C-alpha positions as a LaTeX table, in Angstrom:
\begin{tabular}{lrrr}
\hline
Residue & $x$ (\AA) & $y$ (\AA) & $z$ (\AA) \\
\hline
Met1 & $-76.18$ & 45.47 & $-49.75$ \\
Arg2 & $-77.53$ & 44.44 & $-46.11$ \\
Ala3 & $-78.29$ & 40.98 & $-47.14$ \\
Leu4 & $-74.69$ & 40.30 & $-48.59$ \\
Val5 & $-73.35$ & 41.66 & $-45.23$ \\
Ser6 & $-75.66$ & 39.40 & $-43.35$ \\
Arg7 & $-74.52$ & 36.21 & $-45.50$ \\
Phe8 & $-70.93$ & 37.21 & $-44.80$ \\
Ala9 & $-71.60$ & 37.45 & $-41.50$ \\
Val10 & $-72.86$ & 33.94 & $-41.27$ \\
Val11 & $-70.17$ & 32.52 & $-43.39$ \\
Ile12 & $-67.61$ & 33.90 & $-40.87$ \\
Ala13 & $-69.63$ & 32.24 & $-38.00$ \\
Val14 & $-69.78$ & 29.24 & $-39.15$ \\
Gly15 & $-66.14$ & 28.80 & $-40.08$ \\
Ala16 & $-65.46$ & 29.94 & $-36.71$ \\
Ala17 & $-67.57$ & 27.21 & $-35.28$ \\
Leu18 & $-65.59$ & 24.80 & $-37.47$ \\
Val19 & $-62.47$ & 25.77 & $-36.64$ \\
Leu20 & $-63.41$ & 25.56 & $-32.52$ \\
Val21 & $-65.04$ & 21.67 & $-32.94$ \\
Ala22 & $-61.46$ & 20.63 & $-35.03$ \\
Gln23 & $-59.34$ & 22.55 & $-32.33$ \\
Asn24 & $-61.42$ & 20.38 & $-29.79$ \\
Arg25 & $-61.08$ & 16.92 & $-31.52$ \\
Pro26 & $-57.99$ & 14.79 & $-30.28$ \\
Gly27 & $-55.00$ & 14.43 & $-33.21$ \\
Val28 & $-56.74$ & 17.47 & $-35.15$ \\
Gly29 & $-55.37$ & 21.21 & $-35.22$ \\
Ala30 & $-52.89$ & 22.11 & $-32.83$ \\
Ser31 & $-49.56$ & 20.04 & $-32.39$ \\
Lys32 & $-49.65$ & 17.52 & $-29.70$ \\
Lys33 & $-47.74$ & 18.80 & $-26.23$ \\
Lys34 & $-44.57$ & 16.58 & $-25.93$ \\
Ala35 & $-44.06$ & 14.84 & $-22.54$ \\
Pro36 & $-41.30$ & 16.03 & $-20.72$ \\
Pro37 & $-38.24$ & 14.17 & $-20.87$ \\
Ala38 & $-37.45$ & 11.29 & $-18.40$ \\
Ala39 & $-35.42$ & 12.43 & $-15.46$ \\
Thr40 & $-32.03$ & 10.44 & $-15.76$ \\
Ser41 & $-30.07$ & 9.43 & $-12.76$ \\
Val42 & $-26.64$ & 10.91 & $-12.39$ \\
Lys43 & $-23.67$ & 8.83 & $-11.59$ \\
Ser44 & $-21.78$ & 9.95 & $-8.63$ \\
Ala45 & $-18.27$ & 8.48 & $-7.54$ \\
Leu46 & $-19.56$ & 9.43 & $-3.57$ \\
Asp47 & $-22.18$ & 6.79 & $-3.98$ \\
Lys48 & $-20.03$ & 3.66 & $-3.07$ \\
Ala49 & $-21.94$ & 1.02 & $-5.23$ \\
Thr50 & $-21.15$ & 3.30 & $-8.58$ \\
Leu51 & $-17.17$ & 3.91 & $-7.20$ \\
Glu52 & $-16.91$ & 0.11 & $-6.80$ \\
Ala53 & $-18.18$ & $-0.84$ & $-10.06$ \\
Tyr54 & $-15.70$ & 1.71 & $-11.73$ \\
Val55 & $-12.94$ & 0.83 & $-10.00$ \\
Arg56 & $-13.84$ & $-2.95$ & $-10.55$ \\
His57 & $-13.60$ & $-2.03$ & $-14.45$ \\
Leu58 & $-10.39$ & 0.29 & $-14.04$ \\
Phe59 & $-8.20$ & $-2.57$ & $-12.44$ \\
Leu60 & $-9.76$ & $-5.46$ & $-14.44$ \\
Trp61 & $-10.98$ & $-7.03$ & $-11.05$ \\
Gly62 & $-13.22$ & $-9.74$ & $-10.82$ \\
Ser63 & $-15.99$ & $-11.35$ & $-8.25$ \\
Pro64 & $-13.14$ & $-12.86$ & $-6.24$ \\
Val65 & $-11.51$ & $-9.91$ & $-5.53$ \\
Lys66 & $-13.16$ & $-8.28$ & $-2.24$ \\
Ile67 & $-13.54$ & $-4.46$ & $-2.27$ \\
Glu68 & $-14.37$ & $-2.23$ & 0.17 \\
Val69 & $-14.97$ & 1.64 & $-0.49$ \\
Arg70 & $-14.41$ & 3.74 & 2.86 \\
Asp71 & $-16.32$ & 6.51 & 3.65 \\
Pro72 & $-14.96$ & 9.90 & 2.42 \\
Lys73 & $-13.37$ & 12.36 & 4.38 \\
Pro74 & $-11.50$ & 15.68 & 3.86 \\
Ala75 & $-8.72$ & 15.86 & 1.07 \\
Pro76 & $-5.73$ & 17.92 & 1.52 \\
Phe77 & $-6.86$ & 20.26 & $-0.98$ \\
Pro78 & $-10.02$ & 22.23 & $-1.57$ \\
Gly79 & $-12.69$ & 20.93 & $-3.74$ \\
Phe80 & $-12.23$ & 17.31 & $-3.34$ \\
Leu81 & $-12.87$ & 14.76 & $-0.80$ \\
Glu82 & $-10.74$ & 11.75 & $-0.06$ \\
Val83 & $-11.86$ & 8.00 & $-1.00$ \\
Gln84 & $-9.95$ & 5.15 & $-0.18$ \\
Val85 & $-10.59$ & 1.70 & $-1.60$ \\
His86 & $-9.31$ & $-1.34$ & $-0.35$ \\
Ala87 & $-9.04$ & $-4.70$ & $-2.42$ \\
Ser88 & $-8.18$ & $-8.01$ & $-0.97$ \\
Ala89 & $-7.80$ & $-11.94$ & $-2.67$ \\
Gly90 & $-6.27$ & $-14.29$ & $-0.61$ \\
Gly91 & $-3.34$ & $-13.07$ & 1.07 \\
Ala92 & $-3.01$ & $-10.07$ & $-1.25$ \\
Val93 & $-3.99$ & $-6.53$ & $-0.71$ \\
Gln94 & $-4.11$ & $-3.67$ & $-2.50$ \\
Asp95 & $-5.16$ & 0.32 & $-1.35$ \\
Glu96 & $-6.05$ & 2.98 & $-3.58$ \\
Val97 & $-7.13$ & 6.59 & $-3.08$ \\
Phe98 & $-9.06$ & 8.51 & $-5.17$ \\
Tyr99 & $-9.79$ & 12.28 & $-4.88$ \\
Val100 & $-13.28$ & 12.79 & $-5.48$ \\
Ser101 & $-15.18$ & 16.09 & $-6.50$ \\
Lys102 & $-17.66$ & 17.10 & $-4.26$ \\
Asp103 & $-20.01$ & 16.98 & $-6.97$ \\
Gly104 & $-18.77$ & 13.36 & $-7.64$ \\
Gln105 & $-18.32$ & 13.75 & $-10.92$ \\
Lys106 & $-14.48$ & 14.00 & $-11.19$ \\
Met107 & $-11.66$ & 11.93 & $-9.61$ \\
Leu108 & $-8.05$ & 12.21 & $-9.10$ \\
Arg109 & $-5.75$ & 9.01 & $-8.44$ \\
Gly110 & $-2.48$ & 9.81 & $-7.42$ \\
Gln111 & $-0.19$ & 11.07 & $-4.32$ \\
Val112 & 0.20 & 14.34 & $-3.06$ \\
Tyr113 & 3.15 & 16.12 & $-2.19$ \\
Asp114 & 3.78 & 18.67 & 0.48 \\
Val115 & 6.78 & 20.74 & $-1.11$ \\
Lys116 & 7.96 & 21.90 & 2.30 \\
Asp117 & 8.61 & 18.08 & 3.39 \\
Asn118 & 10.37 & 14.97 & 2.13 \\
Pro119 & 8.88 & 13.50 & $-0.77$ \\
Phe120 & 8.62 & 10.03 & 1.11 \\
Arg121 & 7.40 & 11.62 & 4.23 \\
Gln122 & 3.96 & 8.98 & 4.10 \\
Asp123 & 6.12 & 5.97 & 3.91 \\
Leu124 & 9.00 & 7.30 & 6.52 \\
Asp125 & 6.12 & 7.46 & 9.06 \\
Lys126 & 4.85 & 3.91 & 8.50 \\
Leu127 & 8.54 & 2.75 & 8.93 \\
Lys128 & 9.08 & 1.41 & 12.52 \\
Thr129 & 12.78 & 0.47 & 13.20 \\
Glu130 & 12.69 & 0.19 & 17.10 \\
Phe131 & 13.61 & $-3.34$ & 18.19 \\
Gln132 & 14.71 & $-4.48$ & 14.67 \\
Pro133 & 17.98 & $-6.32$ & 14.03 \\
Ser134 & 20.57 & $-3.24$ & 12.79 \\
Leu135 & 23.94 & $-2.92$ & 11.24 \\
Gly136 & 26.20 & 0.25 & 10.96 \\
Thr137 & 26.23 & 3.61 & 12.80 \\
Pro138 & 23.39 & 4.94 & 15.13 \\
Gly139 & 22.63 & 8.11 & 13.80 \\
Ala140 & 23.74 & 7.72 & 10.48 \\
Pro141 & 22.14 & 10.30 & 7.70 \\
Val142 & 21.05 & 7.18 & 5.46 \\
Val143 & 18.71 & 4.49 & 6.81 \\
Val144 & 17.84 & 1.59 & 4.84 \\
Val145 & 14.93 & $-0.50$ & 5.88 \\
Met146 & 14.71 & $-4.08$ & 4.11 \\
Phe147 & 11.38 & $-6.52$ & 3.97 \\
Ser148 & 12.85 & $-9.87$ & 2.91 \\
Asp149 & 12.00 & $-13.40$ & 3.34 \\
Phe150 & 14.38 & $-16.16$ & 4.12 \\
Glu151 & 12.89 & $-18.93$ & 1.76 \\
Cys152 & 13.01 & $-16.12$ & $-1.60$ \\
Pro153 & 15.70 & $-16.60$ & $-4.23$ \\
Phe154 & 15.92 & $-12.88$ & $-4.86$ \\
Cys155 & 16.01 & $-11.98$ & $-1.31$ \\
Lys156 & 18.94 & $-14.20$ & $-0.91$ \\
Glu157 & 20.82 & $-12.71$ & $-3.67$ \\
Glu158 & 20.10 & $-9.10$ & $-2.50$ \\
Ala159 & 20.86 & $-10.36$ & 1.22 \\
Lys160 & 24.25 & $-11.54$ & 0.09 \\
Met161 & 25.20 & $-8.26$ & $-1.92$ \\
Leu162 & 24.34 & $-6.09$ & 1.23 \\
Arg163 & 26.57 & $-7.88$ & 3.34 \\
Gln164 & 29.55 & $-7.99$ & 1.18 \\
Asn165 & 29.21 & $-4.54$ & $-0.09$ \\
Leu166 & 26.94 & $-2.04$ & 2.57 \\
Leu167 & 29.31 & $-1.37$ & 5.58 \\
Ser168 & 32.50 & $-1.69$ & 3.88 \\
Ala169 & 31.73 & 1.11 & 1.32 \\
Tyr170 & 29.55 & 3.02 & 4.13 \\
Pro171 & 31.43 & 2.40 & 7.78 \\
Lys172 & 29.26 & 5.40 & 9.51 \\
Glu173 & 27.09 & 7.12 & 6.83 \\
Val174 & 24.29 & 4.17 & 6.53 \\
Arg175 & 22.48 & 2.05 & 9.17 \\
Leu176 & 20.63 & $-1.25$ & 7.96 \\
Tyr177 & 17.31 & $-2.48$ & 9.59 \\
Phe178 & 16.04 & $-6.44$ & 8.62 \\
Lys179 & 12.53 & $-6.59$ & 8.77 \\
Asp180 & 10.65 & $-10.09$ & 7.98 \\
Phe181 & 7.94 & $-10.45$ & 5.33 \\
Pro182 & 7.64 & $-14.29$ & 4.98 \\
Leu183 & 5.09 & $-14.72$ & 2.03 \\
Asp184 & 3.21 & $-17.86$ & 3.37 \\
Gln185 & 1.17 & $-18.82$ & 0.12 \\
Ile186 & 4.62 & $-19.27$ & $-1.96$ \\
His187 & 6.94 & $-19.88$ & 0.66 \\
Pro188 & 5.96 & $-22.70$ & 3.73 \\
Trp189 & 8.91 & $-22.49$ & 5.74 \\
Ala190 & 9.88 & $-18.50$ & 5.66 \\
Arg191 & 7.38 & $-17.94$ & 8.62 \\
Thr192 & 9.34 & $-20.46$ & 10.91 \\
Ala193 & 12.64 & $-19.04$ & 9.96 \\
Ala194 & 11.49 & $-15.75$ & 10.75 \\
Ile195 & 10.06 & $-16.84$ & 14.24 \\
Ala196 & 13.37 & $-18.59$ & 14.57 \\
Gly197 & 15.26 & $-15.36$ & 13.74 \\
Arg198 & 13.59 & $-13.27$ & 16.40 \\
Cys199 & 14.24 & $-15.86$ & 19.02 \\
Ile200 & 17.63 & $-15.50$ & 18.30 \\
Phe201 & 17.67 & $-11.62$ & 18.13 \\
Arg202 & 15.79 & $-11.60$ & 21.37 \\
Gln203 & 18.76 & $-13.82$ & 23.26 \\
Asn204 & 21.81 & $-12.18$ & 21.42 \\
Pro205 & 21.23 & $-9.41$ & 19.06 \\
Ala206 & 24.17 & $-9.78$ & 17.42 \\
Ala207 & 24.09 & $-13.19$ & 16.84 \\
Phe208 & 21.04 & $-12.29$ & 14.50 \\
Trp209 & 23.11 & $-11.19$ & 11.72 \\
Asp210 & 24.84 & $-14.65$ & 11.53 \\
Phe211 & 21.53 & $-16.90$ & 11.64 \\
Tyr212 & 20.82 & $-14.34$ & 8.56 \\
Asp213 & 24.04 & $-15.63$ & 6.64 \\
Trp214 & 23.09 & $-19.36$ & 7.40 \\
Ala215 & 19.78 & $-19.02$ & 6.45 \\
Phe216 & 20.04 & $-17.48$ & 3.38 \\
Glu217 & 23.09 & $-19.75$ & 2.05 \\
His218 & 21.17 & $-22.97$ & 3.31 \\
Gln219 & 17.74 & $-21.90$ & 1.74 \\
Ala220 & 18.47 & $-24.73$ & $-1.00$ \\
Glu221 & 18.72 & $-27.61$ & 1.96 \\
Ile222 & 15.86 & $-26.37$ & 3.97 \\
Thr223 & 12.40 & $-27.82$ & 3.65 \\
Pro224 & 8.74 & $-27.15$ & 5.52 \\
Gln225 & 9.63 & $-30.70$ & 7.03 \\
Asn226 & 13.06 & $-30.47$ & 8.03 \\
Val227 & 13.02 & $-27.04$ & 9.12 \\
Lys228 & 12.86 & $-27.10$ & 12.73 \\
Glu229 & 15.82 & $-29.76$ & 12.50 \\
Lys230 & 17.78 & $-27.63$ & 10.75 \\
Leu231 & 17.34 & $-24.98$ & 12.86 \\
Val232 & 18.17 & $-26.73$ & 16.06 \\
Gln233 & 21.33 & $-28.02$ & 14.43 \\
Tyr234 & 22.33 & $-24.59$ & 13.62 \\
Val235 & 21.96 & $-23.38$ & 17.17 \\
Ser236 & 23.79 & $-26.32$ & 18.84 \\
Ser237 & 26.73 & $-25.37$ & 16.45 \\
Lys238 & 26.99 & $-21.71$ & 17.73 \\
Gly239 & 28.39 & $-22.51$ & 21.56 \\
Ser240 & 27.70 & $-20.21$ & 24.18 \\
Gln241 & 26.54 & $-17.46$ & 21.47 \\
Ile242 & 22.79 & $-18.64$ & 21.71 \\
Glu243 & 21.47 & $-21.00$ & 24.81 \\
Pro244 & 19.93 & $-24.01$ & 22.85 \\
Leu245 & 17.25 & $-24.60$ & 25.55 \\
Gln246 & 15.84 & $-21.48$ & 25.65 \\
Phe247 & 16.20 & $-20.85$ & 21.91 \\
Gly248 & 14.06 & $-24.81$ & 21.80 \\
Arg249 & 10.97 & $-23.01$ & 23.73 \\
Cys250 & 10.82 & $-19.90$ & 21.87 \\
Leu251 & 10.83 & $-21.93$ & 18.64 \\
Glu252 & 7.92 & $-24.47$ & 19.96 \\
Thr253 & 6.15 & $-21.83$ & 21.44 \\
Arg254 & 6.34 & $-19.51$ & 18.76 \\
Ala255 & 6.75 & $-16.63$ & 21.18 \\
Thr256 & 8.12 & $-14.37$ & 18.68 \\
Leu257 & 5.32 & $-14.64$ & 16.29 \\
Ala258 & 3.66 & $-11.14$ & 17.40 \\
Glu259 & 6.77 & $-9.57$ & 16.40 \\
Val260 & 6.90 & $-11.53$ & 12.95 \\
Glu261 & 3.07 & $-10.32$ & 12.57 \\
Lys262 & 3.82 & $-6.73$ & 13.40 \\
Asn263 & 6.38 & $-6.79$ & 10.57 \\
Ile264 & 4.03 & $-8.36$ & 7.92 \\
Asp265 & 1.05 & $-5.86$ & 9.08 \\
Glu266 & 3.39 & $-2.56$ & 8.59 \\
Ala267 & 4.36 & $-4.13$ & 5.16 \\
Lys268 & 0.69 & $-4.32$ & 4.37 \\
Ala269 & 0.33 & $-0.95$ & 5.43 \\
Leu270 & 3.25 & 0.35 & 2.90 \\
Gln271 & 1.69 & $-1.69$ & 0.25 \\
Ile272 & 4.72 & $-4.10$ & $-0.27$ \\
Asn273 & 3.18 & $-6.67$ & $-2.78$ \\
Ser274 & 6.74 & $-8.22$ & $-3.47$ \\
Ile275 & 10.00 & $-8.73$ & $-2.08$ \\
Pro276 & 12.41 & $-8.08$ & $-1.58$ \\
Thr277 & 11.42 & $-4.52$ & $-1.08$ \\
Leu278 & 14.60 & $-1.78$ & 0.12 \\
Phe279 & 13.80 & 1.70 & 1.47 \\
Ile280 & 16.64 & 4.32 & 1.36 \\
Asn281 & 15.30 & 6.90 & 3.33 \\
Gly282 & 11.78 & 6.16 & 2.76 \\
Arg283 & 12.54 & 5.81 & $-1.28$ \\
Arg284 & 11.31 & 2.52 & $-2.34$ \\
Leu285 & 13.20 & 0.28 & $-4.26$ \\
Val286 & 11.10 & $-3.06$ & $-4.89$ \\
Gly287 & 13.16 & $-6.10$ & $-6.52$ \\
Asn288 & 17.00 & $-7.29$ & $-6.82$ \\
His289 & 18.47 & $-4.49$ & $-7.70$ \\
Gly290 & 21.97 & $-4.23$ & $-8.53$ \\
Trp291 & 24.85 & $-2.63$ & $-6.45$ \\
Ser292 & 25.45 & 0.07 & $-8.57$ \\
Val293 & 22.09 & 1.46 & $-8.34$ \\
Ile294 & 21.51 & 0.73 & $-4.69$ \\
Arg295 & 25.01 & 2.68 & $-4.23$ \\
Gln296 & 23.57 & 5.91 & $-6.64$ \\
Ala297 & 20.55 & 6.23 & $-4.54$ \\
Ile298 & 22.33 & 6.08 & $-1.01$ \\
Asp299 & 25.21 & 8.34 & $-2.53$ \\
Tyr300 & 22.64 & 11.05 & $-3.67$ \\
Glu301 & 20.97 & 10.80 & 0.11 \\
Ile302 & 24.20 & 11.38 & 1.71 \\
Asp303 & 24.98 & 14.73 & 0.09 \\
Tyr304 & 21.10 & 15.70 & 0.06 \\
Gln305 & 20.93 & 15.20 & 3.76 \\
Lys306 & 23.73 & 17.53 & 4.51 \\
Thr307 & 21.31 & 20.53 & 4.13 \\
Ala308 & 17.77 & 18.84 & 3.83 \\
Arg309 & 18.02 & 16.57 & 7.24 \\
Asn310 & 14.66 & 15.13 & 6.90 \\
Ala311 & 15.31 & 11.46 & 6.75 \\
Gly312 & 17.85 & 9.06 & 8.18 \\
Glu313 & 17.97 & 8.53 & 12.08 \\
Gln314 & 18.02 & 12.01 & 12.78 \\
Ala315 & 14.62 & 12.67 & 11.15 \\
Cys316 & 12.77 & 9.29 & 11.16 \\
Cys317 & 12.91 & 5.83 & 12.51 \\
Glu318 & 14.48 & 6.47 & 15.92 \\
Leu319 & 15.24 & 3.89 & 18.58 \\
Lys320 & 12.69 & 4.30 & 21.92 \\
Ile321 & 12.62 & 3.02 & 25.36 \\
Pro322 & 9.59 & 0.70 & 25.67 \\
Ser323 & 6.85 & 2.81 & 27.69 \\
Pro324 & 3.21 & 3.17 & 27.20 \\
Leu325 & 4.29 & 7.03 & 26.26 \\
Asn326 & 6.30 & 5.73 & 23.32 \\
Pro327 & 3.62 & 3.90 & 20.97 \\
\hline
\end{tabular}
C-alpha cells in the first residue's frame, strides 16, 4: 500500500513538472496576451487643417480657392465656439460661419437670431447710407438700399423699374439709397462710371439721378474705349448743373475712387455676390425682382414698422455730420 502511494505521488510530481515546462515554452499552454489596440487620433473641427479639409469637401472647393480658417471665439449661445471661414478666388469671396462644439466633434452652420431684435439686424448694422445718393423722404419708415453696377444689364432693368414706380407709389414712406458695386472682372468700364457718378454727386447731389438715368439708358453705347469721352459729352450737355472743368479733374485724378471702394468693401462684408441686390429694411432681395414682389415687401414693412420701429431711417442708416466722433 505504501509503495502504491509513493508511486502515485511520483506520477503527480512528474505531471506537475511537465505542465510547468509546457507553460514556460513559447506558444504552448496559456493563450498569448493580446497587444493593446493602437491609439486612434480623434478629428476635431477646432483643428484648422481638419476644418479646412472638411469645408473644401462640403462646398467642392478645389485648390484654386484660398481658404482662411480664423481663430475660434465665443459663440452667442453656450457650449459652442464660433469659427469663421473666409474663402476667396480671384475677385470672388465667400464667408461662412460655423458653430463648433467645445469638444470639436459637432458643427452647426446657420444664422443665429435674437427674437427680441430685428431678424435682419446683422445686415442693418453693416449698411451705411451717410453721404450716399438718395431719393425720397428723410425719416421714412422704409429704407431701400440698392447695390448696382452701371454696366450690368439686369441692373438697368431694375433701375428703370424703381425710377418709374417707387416714389410715385410711396411719396413719403420710402427712402432709396444708391451704392456702387462694379464687377470689374466682367464689366470693364463700370468702375470708371461709378467714379464719375461720385464726382457729379460731390458737385451737385441732385444731378446724380439724371446721370443715373443717362448711364443706364445709354449703357449699350458705352465701351471701355469711349467711356471717358461719353462722360465728358454728357457733362457738357448739362449746362450749369455740373461744372465741366471740375468734373474733368475729378475724373482724371480718380478723386472719388476711395468712396467707390468703400462701397465695394461694404458689399463684400455683406457677402453680396451678384447684382442687383436690394435691401428693404435689411431684407435682402438678390436679382431682378418684379415690381409686384418689391411692392409687397415694402407694404409689409410699412405696416410692420408701425409697431416694431426697429428699421427704417428712425432705427438705422442715419445721416451723420462728418466728425471723428461719428465713425
